[in-house]
MARTORVEX-859996 format. One record per residue (C-alpha): x, y, z; residue number from 1. Coordinates in nm, 3 decimals, m for minus. Layout:
! residues N
<r><c1>X</c1><c2>Y</c2><c3>Z</c3><n>NUM</n></r>
...
! end
This chain:
! residues 289
<r><c1>2.604</c1><c2>3.752</c2><c3>4.341</c3><n>1</n></r>
<r><c1>2.987</c1><c2>3.746</c2><c3>4.416</c3><n>2</n></r>
<r><c1>3.002</c1><c2>3.434</c2><c3>4.202</c3><n>3</n></r>
<r><c1>2.800</c1><c2>3.585</c2><c3>3.954</c3><n>4</n></r>
<r><c1>3.040</c1><c2>3.812</c2><c3>3.909</c3><n>5</n></r>
<r><c1>3.368</c1><c2>3.670</c2><c3>3.950</c3><n>6</n></r>
<r><c1>3.252</c1><c2>3.427</c2><c3>3.662</c3><n>7</n></r>
<r><c1>3.173</c1><c2>3.705</c2><c3>3.473</c3><n>8</n></r>
<r><c1>3.475</c1><c2>3.879</c2><c3>3.528</c3><n>9</n></r>
<r><c1>3.634</c1><c2>3.567</c2><c3>3.395</c3><n>10</n></r>
<r><c1>3.468</c1><c2>3.524</c2><c3>3.116</c3><n>11</n></r>
<r><c1>3.552</c1><c2>3.821</c2><c3>3.019</c3><n>12</n></r>
<r><c1>3.917</c1><c2>3.777</c2><c3>3.082</c3><n>13</n></r>
<r><c1>3.888</c1><c2>3.432</c2><c3>2.898</c3><n>14</n></r>
<r><c1>3.751</c1><c2>3.641</c2><c3>2.575</c3><n>15</n></r>
<r><c1>3.994</c1><c2>3.911</c2><c3>2.621</c3><n>16</n></r>
<r><c1>4.311</c1><c2>3.695</c2><c3>2.610</c3><n>17</n></r>
<r><c1>4.152</c1><c2>3.468</c2><c3>2.319</c3><n>18</n></r>
<r><c1>4.149</c1><c2>3.815</c2><c3>2.123</c3><n>19</n></r>
<r><c1>4.482</c1><c2>3.887</c2><c3>2.182</c3><n>20</n></r>
<r><c1>4.593</c1><c2>3.518</c2><c3>2.109</c3><n>21</n></r>
<r><c1>4.438</c1><c2>3.541</c2><c3>1.786</c3><n>22</n></r>
<r><c1>4.575</c1><c2>3.942</c2><c3>1.721</c3><n>23</n></r>
<r><c1>4.902</c1><c2>3.821</c2><c3>1.808</c3><n>24</n></r>
<r><c1>4.926</c1><c2>3.545</c2><c3>1.546</c3><n>25</n></r>
<r><c1>4.773</c1><c2>3.727</c2><c3>1.261</c3><n>26</n></r>
<r><c1>5.025</c1><c2>4.030</c2><c3>1.334</c3><n>27</n></r>
<r><c1>5.214</c1><c2>4.024</c2><c3>0.999</c3><n>28</n></r>
<r><c1>4.871</c1><c2>4.005</c2><c3>0.833</c3><n>29</n></r>
<r><c1>4.754</c1><c2>4.291</c2><c3>0.988</c3><n>30</n></r>
<r><c1>4.999</c1><c2>4.536</c2><c3>1.018</c3><n>31</n></r>
<r><c1>5.060</c1><c2>4.467</c2><c3>0.639</c3><n>32</n></r>
<r><c1>4.681</c1><c2>4.582</c2><c3>0.583</c3><n>33</n></r>
<r><c1>4.679</c1><c2>4.867</c2><c3>0.790</c3><n>34</n></r>
<r><c1>4.997</c1><c2>5.025</c2><c3>0.623</c3><n>35</n></r>
<r><c1>4.789</c1><c2>4.934</c2><c3>0.284</c3><n>36</n></r>
<r><c1>4.456</c1><c2>5.117</c2><c3>0.444</c3><n>37</n></r>
<r><c1>4.671</c1><c2>5.400</c2><c3>0.488</c3><n>38</n></r>
<r><c1>4.802</c1><c2>5.401</c2><c3>0.137</c3><n>39</n></r>
<r><c1>4.422</c1><c2>5.412</c2><c3>0.032</c3><n>40</n></r>
<r><c1>4.383</c1><c2>5.719</c2><c3>0.272</c3><n>41</n></r>
<r><c1>4.652</c1><c2>5.911</c2><c3>0.111</c3><n>42</n></r>
<r><c1>4.512</c1><c2>5.851</c2><c3>m0.263</c3><n>43</n></r>
<r><c1>4.162</c1><c2>5.899</c2><c3>m0.197</c3><n>44</n></r>
<r><c1>4.244</c1><c2>6.236</c2><c3>0.023</c3><n>45</n></r>
<r><c1>4.471</c1><c2>6.338</c2><c3>m0.234</c3><n>46</n></r>
<r><c1>4.181</c1><c2>6.309</c2><c3>m0.506</c3><n>47</n></r>
<r><c1>3.989</c1><c2>6.507</c2><c3>m0.289</c3><n>48</n></r>
<r><c1>4.206</c1><c2>6.798</c2><c3>m0.205</c3><n>49</n></r>
<r><c1>4.312</c1><c2>6.797</c2><c3>m0.582</c3><n>50</n></r>
<r><c1>3.990</c1><c2>6.826</c2><c3>m0.717</c3><n>51</n></r>
<r><c1>3.909</c1><c2>7.111</c2><c3>m0.451</c3><n>52</n></r>
<r><c1>4.252</c1><c2>7.283</c2><c3>m0.583</c3><n>53</n></r>
<r><c1>4.140</c1><c2>7.277</c2><c3>m0.953</c3><n>54</n></r>
<r><c1>3.830</c1><c2>7.491</c2><c3>m0.806</c3><n>55</n></r>
<r><c1>3.992</c1><c2>7.728</c2><c3>m0.626</c3><n>56</n></r>
<r><c1>4.242</c1><c2>7.781</c2><c3>m0.920</c3><n>57</n></r>
<r><c1>3.978</c1><c2>7.831</c2><c3>m1.181</c3><n>58</n></r>
<r><c1>4.015</c1><c2>7.530</c2><c3>m1.367</c3><n>59</n></r>
<r><c1>3.669</c1><c2>7.427</c2><c3>m1.357</c3><n>60</n></r>
<r><c1>3.526</c1><c2>7.101</c2><c3>m1.197</c3><n>61</n></r>
<r><c1>3.356</c1><c2>7.108</c2><c3>m0.851</c3><n>62</n></r>
<r><c1>3.411</c1><c2>7.035</c2><c3>m0.497</c3><n>63</n></r>
<r><c1>3.301</c1><c2>6.644</c2><c3>m0.317</c3><n>64</n></r>
<r><c1>3.397</c1><c2>6.435</c2><c3>m0.058</c3><n>65</n></r>
<r><c1>3.518</c1><c2>6.123</c2><c3>m0.019</c3><n>66</n></r>
<r><c1>3.264</c1><c2>5.936</c2><c3>m0.195</c3><n>67</n></r>
<r><c1>3.290</c1><c2>6.188</c2><c3>m0.491</c3><n>68</n></r>
<r><c1>3.682</c1><c2>6.118</c2><c3>m0.485</c3><n>69</n></r>
<r><c1>3.633</c1><c2>5.780</c2><c3>m0.547</c3><n>70</n></r>
<r><c1>3.465</c1><c2>5.763</c2><c3>m0.844</c3><n>71</n></r>
<r><c1>3.682</c1><c2>6.029</c2><c3>m0.986</c3><n>72</n></r>
<r><c1>3.955</c1><c2>5.748</c2><c3>m0.914</c3><n>73</n></r>
<r><c1>3.691</c1><c2>5.510</c2><c3>m1.076</c3><n>74</n></r>
<r><c1>3.721</c1><c2>5.696</c2><c3>m1.438</c3><n>75</n></r>
<r><c1>4.109</c1><c2>5.718</c2><c3>m1.452</c3><n>76</n></r>
<r><c1>4.277</c1><c2>5.440</c2><c3>m1.655</c3><n>77</n></r>
<r><c1>4.276</c1><c2>5.089</c2><c3>m1.460</c3><n>78</n></r>
<r><c1>3.973</c1><c2>5.267</c2><c3>m1.233</c3><n>79</n></r>
<r><c1>3.824</c1><c2>4.931</c2><c3>m1.153</c3><n>80</n></r>
<r><c1>4.171</c1><c2>4.725</c2><c3>m1.057</c3><n>81</n></r>
<r><c1>4.237</c1><c2>5.076</c2><c3>m0.858</c3><n>82</n></r>
<r><c1>3.904</c1><c2>5.044</c2><c3>m0.683</c3><n>83</n></r>
<r><c1>3.943</c1><c2>4.671</c2><c3>m0.574</c3><n>84</n></r>
<r><c1>4.257</c1><c2>4.815</c2><c3>m0.377</c3><n>85</n></r>
<r><c1>4.078</c1><c2>5.064</c2><c3>m0.203</c3><n>86</n></r>
<r><c1>3.863</c1><c2>4.844</c2><c3>m0.131</c3><n>87</n></r>
<r><c1>4.081</c1><c2>4.604</c2><c3>0.058</c3><n>88</n></r>
<r><c1>4.276</c1><c2>4.924</c2><c3>0.188</c3><n>89</n></r>
<r><c1>3.972</c1><c2>5.053</c2><c3>0.354</c3><n>90</n></r>
<r><c1>3.877</c1><c2>4.774</c2><c3>0.506</c3><n>91</n></r>
<r><c1>4.220</c1><c2>4.652</c2><c3>0.613</c3><n>92</n></r>
<r><c1>4.227</c1><c2>5.065</c2><c3>0.775</c3><n>93</n></r>
<r><c1>3.838</c1><c2>5.001</c2><c3>0.916</c3><n>94</n></r>
<r><c1>3.979</c1><c2>4.716</c2><c3>1.121</c3><n>95</n></r>
<r><c1>4.300</c1><c2>4.858</c2><c3>1.260</c3><n>96</n></r>
<r><c1>4.079</c1><c2>5.107</c2><c3>1.412</c3><n>97</n></r>
<r><c1>3.860</c1><c2>4.887</c2><c3>1.538</c3><n>98</n></r>
<r><c1>4.145</c1><c2>4.713</c2><c3>1.689</c3><n>99</n></r>
<r><c1>4.311</c1><c2>5.036</c2><c3>1.853</c3><n>100</n></r>
<r><c1>3.934</c1><c2>5.102</c2><c3>1.972</c3><n>101</n></r>
<r><c1>3.868</c1><c2>4.764</c2><c3>2.114</c3><n>102</n></r>
<r><c1>4.239</c1><c2>4.592</c2><c3>2.191</c3><n>103</n></r>
<r><c1>4.397</c1><c2>4.968</c2><c3>2.288</c3><n>104</n></r>
<r><c1>4.766</c1><c2>4.840</c2><c3>2.128</c3><n>105</n></r>
<r><c1>4.882</c1><c2>5.223</c2><c3>2.153</c3><n>106</n></r>
<r><c1>4.798</c1><c2>5.185</c2><c3>2.546</c3><n>107</n></r>
<r><c1>4.597</c1><c2>5.481</c2><c3>2.552</c3><n>108</n></r>
<r><c1>4.406</c1><c2>5.346</c2><c3>2.910</c3><n>109</n></r>
<r><c1>4.066</c1><c2>5.396</c2><c3>3.085</c3><n>110</n></r>
<r><c1>4.019</c1><c2>5.752</c2><c3>3.147</c3><n>111</n></r>
<r><c1>3.742</c1><c2>5.989</c2><c3>2.996</c3><n>112</n></r>
<r><c1>4.009</c1><c2>6.141</c2><c3>2.752</c3><n>113</n></r>
<r><c1>4.103</c1><c2>5.832</c2><c3>2.646</c3><n>114</n></r>
<r><c1>3.781</c1><c2>5.663</c2><c3>2.607</c3><n>115</n></r>
<r><c1>3.660</c1><c2>5.926</c2><c3>2.373</c3><n>116</n></r>
<r><c1>3.966</c1><c2>5.892</c2><c3>2.157</c3><n>117</n></r>
<r><c1>3.889</c1><c2>5.521</c2><c3>2.158</c3><n>118</n></r>
<r><c1>3.538</c1><c2>5.589</c2><c3>2.063</c3><n>119</n></r>
<r><c1>3.672</c1><c2>5.832</c2><c3>1.762</c3><n>120</n></r>
<r><c1>3.816</c1><c2>5.513</c2><c3>1.635</c3><n>121</n></r>
<r><c1>3.521</c1><c2>5.303</c2><c3>1.675</c3><n>122</n></r>
<r><c1>3.317</c1><c2>5.558</c2><c3>1.443</c3><n>123</n></r>
<r><c1>3.620</c1><c2>5.601</c2><c3>1.223</c3><n>124</n></r>
<r><c1>3.621</c1><c2>5.210</c2><c3>1.152</c3><n>125</n></r>
<r><c1>3.262</c1><c2>5.201</c2><c3>1.101</c3><n>126</n></r>
<r><c1>3.278</c1><c2>5.524</c2><c3>0.827</c3><n>127</n></r>
<r><c1>3.568</c1><c2>5.352</c2><c3>0.609</c3><n>128</n></r>
<r><c1>3.378</c1><c2>5.043</c2><c3>0.605</c3><n>129</n></r>
<r><c1>3.074</c1><c2>5.224</c2><c3>0.475</c3><n>130</n></r>
<r><c1>3.329</c1><c2>5.366</c2><c3>0.240</c3><n>131</n></r>
<r><c1>3.477</c1><c2>5.070</c2><c3>0.136</c3><n>132</n></r>
<r><c1>3.100</c1><c2>4.941</c2><c3>0.045</c3><n>133</n></r>
<r><c1>3.089</c1><c2>5.229</c2><c3>m0.125</c3><n>134</n></r>
<r><c1>3.396</c1><c2>5.151</c2><c3>m0.300</c3><n>135</n></r>
<r><c1>3.312</c1><c2>4.792</c2><c3>m0.388</c3><n>136</n></r>
<r><c1>2.970</c1><c2>4.911</c2><c3>m0.553</c3><n>137</n></r>
<r><c1>3.156</c1><c2>5.131</c2><c3>m0.742</c3><n>138</n></r>
<r><c1>3.442</c1><c2>4.832</c2><c3>m0.888</c3><n>139</n></r>
<r><c1>3.135</c1><c2>4.604</c2><c3>m0.911</c3><n>140</n></r>
<r><c1>2.866</c1><c2>4.825</c2><c3>m1.111</c3><n>141</n></r>
<r><c1>3.141</c1><c2>5.087</c2><c3>m1.251</c3><n>142</n></r>
<r><c1>2.956</c1><c2>5.371</c2><c3>m1.017</c3><n>143</n></r>
<r><c1>2.713</c1><c2>5.397</c2><c3>m0.719</c3><n>144</n></r>
<r><c1>2.458</c1><c2>5.638</c2><c3>m0.638</c3><n>145</n></r>
<r><c1>2.641</c1><c2>5.949</c2><c3>m0.471</c3><n>146</n></r>
<r><c1>2.390</c1><c2>6.146</c2><c3>m0.237</c3><n>147</n></r>
<r><c1>2.544</c1><c2>6.484</c2><c3>m0.137</c3><n>148</n></r>
<r><c1>2.257</c1><c2>6.534</c2><c3>0.126</c3><n>149</n></r>
<r><c1>2.332</c1><c2>6.247</c2><c3>0.369</c3><n>150</n></r>
<r><c1>2.458</c1><c2>6.441</c2><c3>0.620</c3><n>151</n></r>
<r><c1>2.135</c1><c2>6.702</c2><c3>0.595</c3><n>152</n></r>
<r><c1>1.941</c1><c2>6.351</c2><c3>0.611</c3><n>153</n></r>
<r><c1>2.151</c1><c2>6.257</c2><c3>0.884</c3><n>154</n></r>
<r><c1>2.052</c1><c2>6.551</c2><c3>1.098</c3><n>155</n></r>
<r><c1>1.703</c1><c2>6.540</c2><c3>1.029</c3><n>156</n></r>
<r><c1>1.671</c1><c2>6.217</c2><c3>1.151</c3><n>157</n></r>
<r><c1>1.803</c1><c2>6.336</c2><c3>1.502</c3><n>158</n></r>
<r><c1>1.598</c1><c2>6.665</c2><c3>1.524</c3><n>159</n></r>
<r><c1>1.283</c1><c2>6.428</c2><c3>1.532</c3><n>160</n></r>
<r><c1>1.368</c1><c2>6.222</c2><c3>1.812</c3><n>161</n></r>
<r><c1>1.232</c1><c2>6.396</c2><c3>2.152</c3><n>162</n></r>
<r><c1>1.539</c1><c2>6.586</c2><c3>2.269</c3><n>163</n></r>
<r><c1>1.673</c1><c2>6.622</c2><c3>1.880</c3><n>164</n></r>
<r><c1>1.769</c1><c2>7.004</c2><c3>1.886</c3><n>165</n></r>
<r><c1>1.991</c1><c2>6.920</c2><c3>2.284</c3><n>166</n></r>
<r><c1>2.146</c1><c2>6.619</c2><c3>2.074</c3><n>167</n></r>
<r><c1>2.228</c1><c2>6.782</c2><c3>1.755</c3><n>168</n></r>
<r><c1>2.410</c1><c2>7.055</c2><c3>1.963</c3><n>169</n></r>
<r><c1>2.609</c1><c2>6.798</c2><c3>2.134</c3><n>170</n></r>
<r><c1>2.707</c1><c2>6.666</c2><c3>1.769</c3><n>171</n></r>
<r><c1>2.824</c1><c2>7.020</c2><c3>1.697</c3><n>172</n></r>
<r><c1>2.988</c1><c2>7.054</c2><c3>2.022</c3><n>173</n></r>
<r><c1>3.179</c1><c2>6.691</c2><c3>1.964</c3><n>174</n></r>
<r><c1>3.280</c1><c2>6.848</c2><c3>1.612</c3><n>175</n></r>
<r><c1>3.445</c1><c2>7.163</c2><c3>1.765</c3><n>176</n></r>
<r><c1>3.642</c1><c2>6.954</c2><c3>2.062</c3><n>177</n></r>
<r><c1>3.729</c1><c2>6.711</c2><c3>1.714</c3><n>178</n></r>
<r><c1>3.872</c1><c2>7.060</c2><c3>1.551</c3><n>179</n></r>
<r><c1>4.054</c1><c2>7.182</c2><c3>1.881</c3><n>180</n></r>
<r><c1>4.199</c1><c2>6.830</c2><c3>1.923</c3><n>181</n></r>
<r><c1>4.322</c1><c2>6.792</c2><c3>1.571</c3><n>182</n></r>
<r><c1>4.435</c1><c2>7.190</c2><c3>1.529</c3><n>183</n></r>
<r><c1>4.623</c1><c2>7.115</c2><c3>1.855</c3><n>184</n></r>
<r><c1>4.757</c1><c2>6.802</c2><c3>1.739</c3><n>185</n></r>
<r><c1>4.910</c1><c2>6.974</c2><c3>1.473</c3><n>186</n></r>
<r><c1>5.055</c1><c2>7.245</c2><c3>1.630</c3><n>187</n></r>
<r><c1>5.235</c1><c2>7.043</c2><c3>1.894</c3><n>188</n></r>
<r><c1>5.338</c1><c2>6.758</c2><c3>1.588</c3><n>189</n></r>
<r><c1>5.249</c1><c2>6.482</c2><c3>1.813</c3><n>190</n></r>
<r><c1>5.200</c1><c2>6.255</c2><c3>1.560</c3><n>191</n></r>
<r><c1>5.559</c1><c2>6.219</c2><c3>1.531</c3><n>192</n></r>
<r><c1>5.583</c1><c2>5.977</c2><c3>1.864</c3><n>193</n></r>
<r><c1>5.448</c1><c2>5.740</c2><c3>1.647</c3><n>194</n></r>
<r><c1>5.676</c1><c2>5.752</c2><c3>1.382</c3><n>195</n></r>
<r><c1>5.990</c1><c2>5.579</c2><c3>1.263</c3><n>196</n></r>
<r><c1>6.187</c1><c2>5.729</c2><c3>1.037</c3><n>197</n></r>
<r><c1>6.452</c1><c2>5.538</c2><c3>0.867</c3><n>198</n></r>
<r><c1>6.644</c1><c2>5.585</c2><c3>0.553</c3><n>199</n></r>
<r><c1>6.514</c1><c2>5.874</c2><c3>0.315</c3><n>200</n></r>
<r><c1>6.198</c1><c2>5.940</c2><c3>0.568</c3><n>201</n></r>
<r><c1>6.497</c1><c2>6.061</c2><c3>0.815</c3><n>202</n></r>
<r><c1>6.667</c1><c2>6.299</c2><c3>0.572</c3><n>203</n></r>
<r><c1>6.347</c1><c2>6.444</c2><c3>0.532</c3><n>204</n></r>
<r><c1>6.159</c1><c2>6.405</c2><c3>0.869</c3><n>205</n></r>
<r><c1>6.149</c1><c2>6.814</c2><c3>0.918</c3><n>206</n></r>
<r><c1>5.976</c1><c2>6.839</c2><c3>0.593</c3><n>207</n></r>
<r><c1>5.740</c1><c2>6.538</c2><c3>0.647</c3><n>208</n></r>
<r><c1>5.651</c1><c2>6.650</c2><c3>1.010</c3><n>209</n></r>
<r><c1>5.504</c1><c2>7.000</c2><c3>0.848</c3><n>210</n></r>
<r><c1>5.336</c1><c2>6.850</c2><c3>0.567</c3><n>211</n></r>
<r><c1>5.140</c1><c2>6.655</c2><c3>0.829</c3><n>212</n></r>
<r><c1>5.116</c1><c2>6.977</c2><c3>1.034</c3><n>213</n></r>
<r><c1>4.908</c1><c2>7.114</c2><c3>0.757</c3><n>214</n></r>
<r><c1>4.742</c1><c2>6.800</c2><c3>0.667</c3><n>215</n></r>
<r><c1>4.568</c1><c2>6.797</c2><c3>1.004</c3><n>216</n></r>
<r><c1>4.498</c1><c2>7.135</c2><c3>1.079</c3><n>217</n></r>
<r><c1>4.323</c1><c2>7.130</c2><c3>0.740</c3><n>218</n></r>
<r><c1>4.112</c1><c2>6.862</c2><c3>0.870</c3><n>219</n></r>
<r><c1>4.072</c1><c2>7.077</c2><c3>1.182</c3><n>220</n></r>
<r><c1>3.929</c1><c2>7.379</c2><c3>0.977</c3><n>221</n></r>
<r><c1>3.681</c1><c2>7.138</c2><c3>0.781</c3><n>222</n></r>
<r><c1>3.533</c1><c2>6.970</c2><c3>1.141</c3><n>223</n></r>
<r><c1>3.547</c1><c2>7.371</c2><c3>1.274</c3><n>224</n></r>
<r><c1>3.334</c1><c2>7.467</c2><c3>0.933</c3><n>225</n></r>
<r><c1>3.049</c1><c2>7.168</c2><c3>0.926</c3><n>226</n></r>
<r><c1>3.028</c1><c2>7.207</c2><c3>1.338</c3><n>227</n></r>
<r><c1>2.949</c1><c2>7.541</c2><c3>1.286</c3><n>228</n></r>
<r><c1>2.691</c1><c2>7.438</c2><c3>1.028</c3><n>229</n></r>
<r><c1>2.538</c1><c2>7.150</c2><c3>1.252</c3><n>230</n></r>
<r><c1>2.542</c1><c2>7.407</c2><c3>1.549</c3><n>231</n></r>
<r><c1>2.313</c1><c2>7.676</c2><c3>1.333</c3><n>232</n></r>
<r><c1>2.082</c1><c2>7.359</c2><c3>1.220</c3><n>233</n></r>
<r><c1>1.994</c1><c2>7.239</c2><c3>1.578</c3><n>234</n></r>
<r><c1>2.008</c1><c2>7.631</c2><c3>1.684</c3><n>235</n></r>
<r><c1>1.714</c1><c2>7.667</c2><c3>1.439</c3><n>236</n></r>
<r><c1>1.565</c1><c2>7.366</c2><c3>1.411</c3><n>237</n></r>
<r><c1>1.623</c1><c2>7.334</c2><c3>1.029</c3><n>238</n></r>
<r><c1>1.852</c1><c2>7.020</c2><c3>0.881</c3><n>239</n></r>
<r><c1>1.873</c1><c2>7.197</c2><c3>0.564</c3><n>240</n></r>
<r><c1>2.141</c1><c2>7.409</c2><c3>0.654</c3><n>241</n></r>
<r><c1>2.388</c1><c2>7.106</c2><c3>0.769</c3><n>242</n></r>
<r><c1>2.700</c1><c2>7.028</c2><c3>0.528</c3><n>243</n></r>
<r><c1>2.939</c1><c2>6.755</c2><c3>0.486</c3><n>244</n></r>
<r><c1>3.287</c1><c2>6.790</c2><c3>0.344</c3><n>245</n></r>
<r><c1>3.172</c1><c2>6.932</c2><c3>m0.022</c3><n>246</n></r>
<r><c1>2.963</c1><c2>7.176</c2><c3>0.126</c3><n>247</n></r>
<r><c1>3.234</c1><c2>7.305</c2><c3>0.393</c3><n>248</n></r>
<r><c1>3.475</c1><c2>7.348</c2><c3>0.088</c3><n>249</n></r>
<r><c1>3.197</c1><c2>7.493</c2><c3>m0.144</c3><n>250</n></r>
<r><c1>3.106</c1><c2>7.754</c2><c3>0.106</c3><n>251</n></r>
<r><c1>3.469</c1><c2>7.874</c2><c3>0.159</c3><n>252</n></r>
<r><c1>3.490</c1><c2>7.904</c2><c3>m0.193</c3><n>253</n></r>
<r><c1>3.181</c1><c2>8.135</c2><c3>m0.163</c3><n>254</n></r>
<r><c1>3.308</c1><c2>8.386</c2><c3>0.104</c3><n>255</n></r>
<r><c1>3.554</c1><c2>8.696</c2><c3>0.035</c3><n>256</n></r>
<r><c1>3.883</c1><c2>8.588</c2><c3>m0.086</c3><n>257</n></r>
<r><c1>3.686</c1><c2>8.251</c2><c3>m0.101</c3><n>258</n></r>
<r><c1>3.967</c1><c2>8.101</c2><c3>m0.408</c3><n>259</n></r>
<r><c1>4.268</c1><c2>8.172</c2><c3>m0.184</c3><n>260</n></r>
<r><c1>4.093</c1><c2>8.010</c2><c3>0.157</c3><n>261</n></r>
<r><c1>3.974</c1><c2>7.722</c2><c3>m0.076</c3><n>262</n></r>
<r><c1>4.311</c1><c2>7.674</c2><c3>m0.207</c3><n>263</n></r>
<r><c1>4.464</c1><c2>7.678</c2><c3>0.111</c3><n>264</n></r>
<r><c1>4.273</c1><c2>7.432</c2><c3>0.229</c3><n>265</n></r>
<r><c1>4.280</c1><c2>7.193</c2><c3>m0.089</c3><n>266</n></r>
<r><c1>4.647</c1><c2>7.252</c2><c3>0.004</c3><n>267</n></r>
<r><c1>4.600</c1><c2>7.129</c2><c3>0.375</c3><n>268</n></r>
<r><c1>4.396</c1><c2>6.818</c2><c3>0.194</c3><n>269</n></r>
<r><c1>4.661</c1><c2>6.731</c2><c3>m0.051</c3><n>270</n></r>
<r><c1>4.910</c1><c2>6.775</c2><c3>0.234</c3><n>271</n></r>
<r><c1>4.719</c1><c2>6.507</c2><c3>0.448</c3><n>272</n></r>
<r><c1>4.676</c1><c2>6.282</c2><c3>0.172</c3><n>273</n></r>
<r><c1>5.079</c1><c2>6.244</c2><c3>0.137</c3><n>274</n></r>
<r><c1>5.059</c1><c2>6.256</c2><c3>0.515</c3><n>275</n></r>
<r><c1>4.871</c1><c2>5.917</c2><c3>0.503</c3><n>276</n></r>
<r><c1>5.124</c1><c2>5.756</c2><c3>0.245</c3><n>277</n></r>
<r><c1>5.395</c1><c2>5.858</c2><c3>0.469</c3><n>278</n></r>
<r><c1>5.215</c1><c2>5.695</c2><c3>0.777</c3><n>279</n></r>
<r><c1>5.198</c1><c2>5.379</c2><c3>0.554</c3><n>280</n></r>
<r><c1>5.543</c1><c2>5.308</c2><c3>0.551</c3><n>281</n></r>
<r><c1>5.701</c1><c2>5.503</c2><c3>0.843</c3><n>282</n></r>
<r><c1>5.451</c1><c2>5.479</c2><c3>1.123</c3><n>283</n></r>
<r><c1>5.464</c1><c2>5.253</c2><c3>1.411</c3><n>284</n></r>
<r><c1>5.178</c1><c2>4.981</c2><c3>1.391</c3><n>285</n></r>
<r><c1>5.135</c1><c2>4.731</c2><c3>1.712</c3><n>286</n></r>
<r><c1>4.868</c1><c2>4.480</c2><c3>1.640</c3><n>287</n></r>
<r><c1>4.961</c1><c2>4.239</c2><c3>1.925</c3><n>288</n></r>
<r><c1>4.690</c1><c2>4.426</c2><c3>2.161</c3><n>289</n></r>
! end
């Protein structure tokens, strides 16, 4: 039994060494992909914020989510070429998140809090792969089926399994924890430690810091709203009330002073898009493992 355990540990070590070696040799290409990925996220969230801001100021249109933002980007002149660039970027960002989760190049460690963070990177990687696939369909066919009820459908699936209400409640708790983490990160500007500002960025470092704070805080607000709807769905055993980003923005617009609330979060989402673009240029990216 001891020999078996030792052999397993040796095999695991060899696999990790091989992965790190392969990653090290591909580091320049992976870093470039990660940077294109941050820029791609910036384009998508910039469009998402712009569309929400248009609704807030009464210019028409409708709030949407990241898939809806991609569809609107496709309608721009040169939209197909842009869409293929976004496909490459989103795949690059997904790969970077998966590397952060599995190889831990930023040395978060294996403590419970670090493992939760790395699990978040893993989920983010999967979500961005799905968004890249959607963008590829849009680029290939000029459009794709955009379902705004996907979040509610997923919640309905969870409620059907044994203990579904509890599971959905735990999802809500996870979203509240994410929101709290994002708001705490925004308040303390901890994200700045991963930046390496030079030239023009160094001159406007204070302004860029504020942009990052506002952008990340807006993400925290949206996570909290979505978490509230998920918790209500778990309590009432009714998945129909669950909303995604688009539904959360629409809900904000329907509140007293809704135009102001939606406008504030829309501006924050725009700031998040800008901050993603800033990270594409100045973020420290270590991909050696």
